[in-house]
DOGUKE-447691 format. One record per residue (C-alpha): z negated, x negated, y negated; residue in three letters. Coordinates in steps of 0.1 Angstrom, whole numbers, plus 5000, padded with zeros to 4 digits. Each point is the difference from the previous one (the first is absolute). Layout:
residues N
{z=Z, x=X, y=Y, code=ALA} .
...
***
This chain:
residues 305
{z=3559, x=0954, y=8665, code=UNK} .
{z=5025, x=5007, y=4972, code=UNK} .
{z=5037, x=4995, y=5007, code=UNK} .
{z=5013, x=4975, y=4974, code=UNK} .
{z=5035, x=4996, y=5013, code=UNK} .
{z=5019, x=5029, y=5015, code=UNK} .
{z=5035, x=5001, y=5014, code=UNK} .
{z=5012, x=5035, y=5008, code=UNK} .
{z=5032, x=5004, y=5020, code=UNK} .
{z=5016, x=4969, y=4985, code=UNK} .
{z=5036, x=4991, y=5010, code=UNK} .
{z=5022, x=4972, y=4988, code=UNK} .
{z=5037, x=4993, y=5004, code=UNK} .
{z=5022, x=4972, y=4988, code=UNK} .
{z=5034, x=5016, y=4997, code=UNK} .
{z=5005, x=5016, y=5034, code=UNK} .
{z=4975, x=4978, y=5018, code=UNK} .
{z=4967, x=5017, y=5006, code=UNK} .
{z=4971, x=4976, y=4997, code=UNK} .
{z=4969, x=5022, y=5005, code=UNK} .
{z=4996, x=5038, y=5005, code=UNK} .
{z=4972, x=5024, y=4995, code=UNK} .
{z=4973, x=4974, y=4994, code=UNK} .
{z=4964, x=5013, y=4996, code=UNK} .
{z=4972, x=4976, y=4991, code=UNK} .
{z=4966, x=5003, y=4984, code=UNK} .
{z=4981, x=4969, y=4988, code=UNK} .
{z=4964, x=5008, y=4994, code=UNK} .
{z=4978, x=4983, y=4974, code=UNK} .
{z=4983, x=4969, y=5013, code=UNK} .
{z=5019, x=5000, y=5032, code=UNK} .
{z=5026, x=4977, y=5017, code=UNK} .
{z=5032, x=5017, y=5013, code=UNK} .
{z=5021, x=4979, y=5024, code=UNK} .
{z=5037, x=5007, y=5000, code=UNK} .
{z=5014, x=4990, y=5034, code=UNK} .
{z=5036, x=4998, y=5010, code=UNK} .
{z=5027, x=4978, y=5012, code=UNK} .
{z=5023, x=4978, y=4978, code=UNK} .
{z=5023, x=5023, y=4980, code=UNK} .
{z=4979, x=5031, y=5006, code=UNK} .
{z=4997, x=5007, y=4963, code=UNK} .
{z=4965, x=4987, y=4992, code=UNK} .
{z=5010, x=4980, y=4969, code=UNK} .
{z=5021, x=5029, y=4988, code=UNK} .
{z=4970, x=5023, y=5002, code=UNK} .
{z=4979, x=4975, y=4980, code=UNK} .
{z=5027, x=4996, y=4974, code=UNK} .
{z=5001, x=5038, y=4995, code=UNK} .
{z=4962, x=5001, y=4995, code=UNK} .
{z=5004, x=4973, y=4974, code=UNK} .
{z=5028, x=5018, y=4982, code=UNK} .
{z=5025, x=4972, y=5007, code=UNK} .
{z=5023, x=5024, y=5017, code=UNK} .
{z=5002, x=5038, y=4999, code=UNK} .
{z=4997, x=5024, y=5030, code=UNK} .
{z=5029, x=5024, y=5006, code=UNK} .
{z=4976, x=5027, y=5008, code=UNK} .
{z=4962, x=5007, y=5003, code=UNK} .
{z=4972, x=4991, y=4976, code=UNK} .
{z=4979, x=4969, y=4995, code=UNK} .
{z=4966, x=5000, y=4982, code=UNK} .
{z=4981, x=4968, y=4990, code=UNK} .
{z=4966, x=5007, y=4985, code=UNK} .
{z=5012, x=5035, y=4993, code=UNK} .
{z=5033, x=4990, y=4982, code=UNK} .
{z=5036, x=4996, y=5009, code=UNK} .
{z=5007, x=4962, y=4998, code=UNK} .
{z=5036, x=5006, y=4990, code=UNK} .
{z=4992, x=5024, y=4971, code=UNK} .
{z=4967, x=4985, y=4989, code=UNK} .
{z=5004, x=4962, y=5004, code=UNK} .
{z=4967, x=4993, y=4982, code=UNK} .
{z=4981, x=5008, y=5032, code=UNK} .
{z=5015, x=4968, y=5015, code=UNK} .
{z=4977, x=4980, y=4978, code=UNK} .
{z=4973, x=5010, y=5025, code=UNK} .
{z=5020, x=4989, y=5030, code=UNK} .
{z=5003, x=4965, y=5014, code=UNK} .
{z=5028, x=4990, y=5024, code=UNK} .
{z=5016, x=4973, y=5021, code=UNK} .
{z=5035, x=5010, y=5011, code=UNK} .
{z=5025, x=4976, y=5017, code=UNK} .
{z=5003, x=4965, y=4986, code=UNK} .
{z=4974, x=4992, y=4972, code=UNK} .
{z=5017, x=4992, y=4967, code=UNK} .
{z=4984, x=4969, y=4985, code=UNK} .
{z=5013, x=4970, y=4980, code=UNK} .
{z=5007, x=4972, y=5025, code=UNK} .
{z=4994, x=4972, y=4974, code=UNK} .
{z=4965, x=5012, y=4991, code=UNK} .
{z=4967, x=4998, y=5018, code=UNK} .
{z=4983, x=5031, y=5015, code=UNK} .
{z=4975, x=5000, y=4972, code=UNK} .
{z=5027, x=4997, y=4973, code=UNK} .
{z=5019, x=5029, y=5016, code=UNK} .
{z=4970, x=5023, y=5001, code=UNK} .
{z=4991, x=4991, y=4964, code=UNK} .
{z=5034, x=5012, y=4989, code=UNK} .
{z=4995, x=5034, y=5018, code=UNK} .
{z=4965, x=5002, y=4986, code=UNK} .
{z=5013, x=4997, y=4965, code=UNK} .
{z=5027, x=5025, y=5006, code=UNK} .
{z=4973, x=5025, y=5011, code=UNK} .
{z=4977, x=4990, y=4971, code=UNK} .
{z=4974, x=4988, y=5025, code=UNK} .
{z=4974, x=4972, y=4993, code=UNK} .
{z=5011, x=4967, y=5015, code=UNK} .
{z=4967, x=4998, y=5018, code=UNK} .
{z=5013, x=5026, y=5023, code=UNK} .
{z=5024, x=4975, y=5014, code=UNK} .
{z=4973, x=4978, y=5014, code=UNK} .
{z=4982, x=5030, y=5015, code=UNK} .
{z=5030, x=5013, y=5020, code=UNK} .
{z=5010, x=4965, y=5011, code=UNK} .
{z=4966, x=4994, y=5014, code=UNK} .
{z=5001, x=5035, y=5016, code=UNK} .
{z=5031, x=4990, y=5020, code=UNK} .
{z=4988, x=4964, y=5007, code=UNK} .
{z=5025, x=4982, y=4978, code=UNK} .
{z=4989, x=4971, y=4977, code=UNK} .
{z=4998, x=5006, y=4963, code=UNK} .
{z=5020, x=4975, y=4979, code=UNK} .
{z=5015, x=4985, y=5031, code=UNK} .
{z=5030, x=4978, y=4989, code=UNK} .
{z=5023, x=5011, y=5029, code=UNK} .
{z=5031, x=5018, y=4989, code=UNK} .
{z=5008, x=5034, y=5014, code=UNK} .
{z=5032, x=4986, y=5015, code=UNK} .
{z=4978, x=4977, y=5021, code=UNK} .
{z=4978, x=5029, y=5013, code=UNK} .
{z=5000, x=5009, y=5037, code=UNK} .
{z=5010, x=5036, y=5009, code=UNK} .
{z=4963, x=5008, y=5005, code=UNK} .
{z=4991, x=4986, y=4965, code=UNK} .
{z=5028, x=5021, y=4984, code=UNK} .
{z=4986, x=5031, y=5017, code=UNK} .
{z=4965, x=4993, y=4987, code=UNK} .
{z=5012, x=4994, y=4965, code=UNK} .
{z=5020, x=5033, y=5001, code=UNK} .
{z=4969, x=5019, y=5012, code=UNK} .
{z=4980, x=4984, y=4971, code=UNK} .
{z=5026, x=5012, y=4976, code=UNK} .
{z=4999, x=5035, y=5015, code=UNK} .
{z=4963, x=5003, y=4994, code=UNK} .
{z=4996, x=4981, y=4967, code=UNK} .
{z=4999, x=5032, y=4979, code=UNK} .
{z=4974, x=5017, y=5023, code=UNK} .
{z=5023, x=5028, y=5013, code=UNK} .
{z=4987, x=5032, y=5014, code=UNK} .
{z=5029, x=5001, y=5025, code=UNK} .
{z=5014, x=4969, y=5019, code=UNK} .
{z=5034, x=5001, y=5018, code=UNK} .
{z=5006, x=4969, y=5023, code=UNK} .
{z=5032, x=4995, y=5020, code=UNK} .
{z=4993, x=4976, y=5029, code=UNK} .
{z=4972, x=4981, y=4982, code=UNK} .
{z=4990, x=4980, y=5032, code=UNK} .
{z=5035, x=4985, y=5003, code=UNK} .
{z=4997, x=4962, y=5001, code=UNK} .
{z=4963, x=5000, y=5004, code=UNK} .
{z=4982, x=4981, y=5028, code=UNK} .
{z=4973, x=5018, y=5021, code=UNK} .
{z=4973, x=4989, y=4976, code=UNK} .
{z=5020, x=5011, y=4970, code=UNK} .
{z=5006, x=5034, y=5016, code=UNK} .
{z=4963, x=5004, y=5007, code=UNK} .
{z=4992, x=4991, y=4963, code=UNK} .
{z=5027, x=5025, y=4989, code=UNK} .
{z=4984, x=5027, y=5021, code=UNK} .
{z=4966, x=4994, y=4986, code=UNK} .
{z=5010, x=5000, y=4963, code=UNK} .
{z=5021, x=5032, y=5005, code=UNK} .
{z=4971, x=5017, y=5016, code=UNK} .
{z=4977, x=4989, y=4971, code=UNK} .
{z=5025, x=5014, y=4975, code=UNK} .
{z=5001, x=5033, y=5019, code=UNK} .
{z=4962, x=5001, y=5001, code=UNK} .
{z=5001, x=4996, y=4962, code=UNK} .
{z=5022, x=5031, y=4997, code=UNK} .
{z=5035, x=4985, y=5000, code=UNK} .
{z=5025, x=5020, y=5020, code=UNK} .
{z=5023, x=4978, y=5020, code=UNK} .
{z=5033, x=5005, y=5019, code=UNK} .
{z=5011, x=4971, y=5021, code=UNK} .
{z=5030, x=4995, y=5024, code=UNK} .
{z=4999, x=4975, y=5028, code=UNK} .
{z=5017, x=4991, y=5033, code=UNK} .
{z=4967, x=4987, y=5014, code=UNK} .
{z=4988, x=5031, y=5018, code=UNK} .
{z=4967, x=4986, y=5011, code=UNK} .
{z=4992, x=4991, y=4963, code=UNK} .
{z=5010, x=5034, y=4987, code=UNK} .
{z=4977, x=5016, y=5026, code=UNK} .
{z=4969, x=4980, y=4989, code=UNK} .
{z=5009, x=5001, y=4963, code=UNK} .
{z=5010, x=5036, y=4993, code=UNK} .
{z=4981, x=5033, y=4997, code=UNK} .
{z=5032, x=5020, y=5005, code=UNK} .
{z=5034, x=4990, y=5015, code=UNK} .
{z=5034, x=5016, y=4996, code=UNK} .
{z=5025, x=4993, y=5027, code=UNK} .
{z=5035, x=4999, y=4986, code=UNK} .
{z=5028, x=5006, y=5026, code=UNK} .
{z=5035, x=5015, y=4998, code=UNK} .
{z=4997, x=5002, y=4962, code=UNK} .
{z=4969, x=5021, y=4999, code=UNK} .
{z=4962, x=4998, y=5005, code=UNK} .
{z=4996, x=5013, y=5035, code=UNK} .
{z=4962, x=4997, y=5000, code=UNK} .
{z=4972, x=4994, y=4975, code=UNK} .
{z=4969, x=4986, y=5018, code=UNK} .
{z=4965, x=5002, y=4988, code=UNK} .
{z=4984, x=4969, y=5016, code=UNK} .
{z=4966, x=5015, y=4998, code=UNK} .
{z=5012, x=5023, y=5028, code=UNK} .
{z=5021, x=4973, y=5017, code=UNK} .
{z=4977, x=4994, y=5029, code=UNK} .
{z=4998, x=5037, y=5008, code=UNK} .
{z=5038, x=5002, y=4999, code=UNK} .
{z=5007, x=4970, y=5022, code=UNK} .
{z=4972, x=5005, y=5026, code=UNK} .
{z=5012, x=5035, y=5009, code=UNK} .
{z=5018, x=4988, y=5032, code=UNK} .
{z=4985, x=4998, y=5034, code=UNK} .
{z=5014, x=4983, y=5031, code=UNK} .
{z=4988, x=5017, y=5032, code=UNK} .
{z=5003, x=4987, y=5036, code=UNK} .
{z=4996, x=5030, y=5022, code=UNK} .
{z=5011, x=5013, y=5034, code=UNK} .
{z=5017, x=5032, y=4990, code=UNK} .
{z=5018, x=5000, y=4967, code=UNK} .
{z=5016, x=5034, y=5003, code=UNK} .
{z=4966, x=5017, y=5007, code=UNK} .
{z=4984, x=4980, y=4972, code=UNK} .
{z=5027, x=5012, y=4975, code=UNK} .
{z=4997, x=5036, y=5011, code=UNK} .
{z=4962, x=4999, y=4996, code=UNK} .
{z=5001, x=4984, y=4966, code=UNK} .
{z=5026, x=5025, y=4988, code=UNK} .
{z=4980, x=5029, y=5012, code=UNK} .
{z=4965, x=4989, y=4991, code=UNK} .
{z=5006, x=4980, y=4968, code=UNK} .
{z=5032, x=5015, y=4988, code=UNK} .
{z=5019, x=4967, y=5001, code=UNK} .
{z=5038, x=5002, y=4996, code=UNK} .
{z=5030, x=4984, y=5016, code=UNK} .
{z=5003, x=4974, y=4972, code=UNK} .
{z=4964, x=4988, y=5007, code=UNK} .
{z=5010, x=4986, y=5034, code=UNK} .
{z=5020, x=4970, y=5010, code=UNK} .
{z=5004, x=4994, y=5037, code=UNK} .
{z=5004, x=4963, y=5008, code=UNK} .
{z=5000, x=5002, y=5039, code=UNK} .
{z=4984, x=5020, y=5027, code=UNK} .
{z=4965, x=4989, y=4990, code=UNK} .
{z=5002, x=4990, y=4963, code=UNK} .
{z=4998, x=5026, y=4973, code=UNK} .
{z=4999, x=4994, y=4962, code=UNK} .
{z=4984, x=5026, y=4978, code=UNK} .
{z=5009, x=4997, y=4963, code=UNK} .
{z=4997, x=5019, y=4967, code=UNK} .
{z=4967, x=5013, y=5010, code=UNK} .
{z=4975, x=5020, y=4979, code=UNK} .
{z=4975, x=5001, y=5029, code=UNK} .
{z=4972, x=4976, y=5008, code=UNK} .
{z=5004, x=4976, y=5029, code=UNK} .
{z=4967, x=5013, y=5015, code=UNK} .
{z=5012, x=5036, y=5000, code=UNK} .
{z=5032, x=4990, y=5019, code=UNK} .
{z=4979, x=4981, y=5026, code=UNK} .
{z=4976, x=5029, y=5005, code=UNK} .
{z=5028, x=5025, y=5006, code=UNK} .
{z=5017, x=4977, y=5025, code=UNK} .
{z=4969, x=4992, y=5020, code=UNK} .
{z=4989, x=5037, y=5001, code=UNK} .
{z=5034, x=5008, y=5015, code=UNK} .
{z=4998, x=4973, y=5026, code=UNK} .
{z=5025, x=4976, y=4985, code=UNK} .
{z=4991, x=4965, y=5010, code=UNK} .
{z=5003, x=4975, y=4971, code=UNK} .
{z=5007, x=4965, y=5013, code=UNK} .
{z=5003, x=4985, y=4966, code=UNK} .
{z=5000, x=5011, y=4964, code=UNK} .
{z=5011, x=4978, y=4970, code=UNK} .
{z=5001, x=5008, y=4963, code=UNK} .
{z=5032, x=4987, y=4984, code=UNK} .
{z=4998, x=4986, y=4965, code=UNK} .
{z=5032, x=4993, y=4981, code=UNK} .
{z=5001, x=4975, y=4972, code=UNK} .
{z=5022, x=5006, y=4969, code=UNK} .
{z=5029, x=4980, y=5014, code=UNK} .
{z=5000, x=5019, y=5033, code=UNK} .
{z=4998, x=5033, y=4981, code=UNK} .
{z=5028, x=4990, y=4977, code=UNK} .
{z=5022, x=4992, y=5029, code=UNK} .
{z=4991, x=5033, y=5017, code=UNK} .
{z=5009, x=5022, y=4971, code=UNK} .
{z=5031, x=4981, y=4988, code=UNK} .
{z=5018, x=4997, y=5033, code=UNK} .
{z=4984, x=4971, y=5019, code=UNK} .
{z=5010, x=4970, y=4978, code=UNK} .
{z=4978, x=4979, y=4978, code=UNK} .
{z=4999, x=4995, y=4963, code=UNK} .
{z=5023, x=4970, y=4998, code=UNK} .
***
């Protein structure tokens, strides 16, 4: 797939305060990229740089082949929802969208289409000031897609949505991606990012410490085995000699429990080697990490909050 948004070695400082450093991201056409990080990690700053709202101190950004700072016309093909949606509180949702449609020279009929898409009523008389947080989020998303963008940048779009609303959001974002729209989304809901995204970037200590292709996620997270055996030392020596495992592949829990991780070897091959060398296996268990557990593991043992 073609890369439609590329961040190459991006760094951003505010005065002497470093916000992000050496950020590398590729958003592929028709895919969903989940940007994952704790509060204050720099997710919103990254999105603002993509949108040309703030300038990077170093590195390059390409949106649909153009620099968004130099060639701002490319942003006509980008939709976004960053921080608090800016709508007129004394107007209805429909009236607000009609204003933005006119500013973009779009047909007013498009307002009804996007409101239906996000499950808000067309010509509802409720003022924006009376909207719930979830309704405000829906209206902001409707405004972000009203001009049929090729790229969509959403900062915490599930904020304020109930479980049904989150499920609906997931479905329509996937439908947009299937139609060719390229989407970057940030969220603190790790389980939702895991089921929504095609790719995930983990932002920690001001940089992307890992980009994960979720099509290979199961292979990555099922590469650990927990062995209950009678002779750990002998087992480690055999696997080192016969299968070329290294010290960092082993984690000794106690006299009988051994964890094998970061493996590029099939489970059956390990079992065959141990049995052929008279190692009795009392129990073997495949360890599967979910995204939250993996996030904790690579960021020092604490969760996303």
